[in-house]
N, C-alpha and C positions, 0 to 999 in steps of 0.2 A: 089907819083906823077905819077908813071907809070899808075896807075888806072885812074887818071884824064885825061891823054892823050888818054887813051883808052875808055873814057866816061863811066867808071864804077864808077859812082858817089857815090853809097851807100858804096861800098868797100873803096873808097877813104876817105870818111868821117869817116868810122870806123877806118881805120889805123891812120888817123890824130888825132882822139880822143885818141887812144892808145898812140900815140906819146906825146900828152900833159901830160898824166899820167907819162910816162917814163922820160920826161924831167923836171920834177918838181924841181930837184936840180941843174939844169944847165941853167943859164940864156941865155947863148949863143945858146944852142940848142933849148931852148924855143922860142927864137926870130926867129930862122929858121922855127920852126913849125908854129908860128903865120904867117910868110910869106907864107908858104904853104897853110894854112887855108884861107888866103886872096885870093890866086890864085883859090882855090876851090870855094869860095863864089862869086868871080867875074865871074867865068865860069858858075855858076848856076843862075846868074842874081841878086844876092843879094849884090849890090855894097856898100851899107851903112855898112853892116856887114864886107865886105872885108876891107873897110876903117878903121873900128874900130880895126880889127886885125893888120893892118899895123901900126896904131898909137901905139898899145901895143908893137909891135916889135921895132919900132923906139925908144920908151921910154927906153926899155931895152938896146938897142945897144948904145945909147949915154952915158950909164953908165958903159959899159964894156970897159976894157983897149984896147983890140984888137978885135973889132967886126968882125965876120966872114961874115956877110951878109948885111952890111950897104948899100953898093951899090945896092944890089938886092932890098932892102927895098925901096930905093929912086926910082928905076926904076918901081917897082910895084906901088908905090904911083902915079907916073906919069901916068901909064896905067889906074889906077882906076879913077883918077881925070879927065882924058881926055875923 
């Protein structure tokens, strides 16, 4: 996410794709990664893709006992939908 704030979009996407691979076995971390991917796609103007990742994150988080980023997901959904 540091790369995203510094507008290093290629590096950001590369790190997020690595994170997807690393988080295969953790739904909670996968949801956070989906949230971060949504932030990336929103920033580069691909709002529909951002929304798709947020929906994936939300689907995971409603199934987890103690979701870590449920509030973040809802805030990101608001930002994308607005």
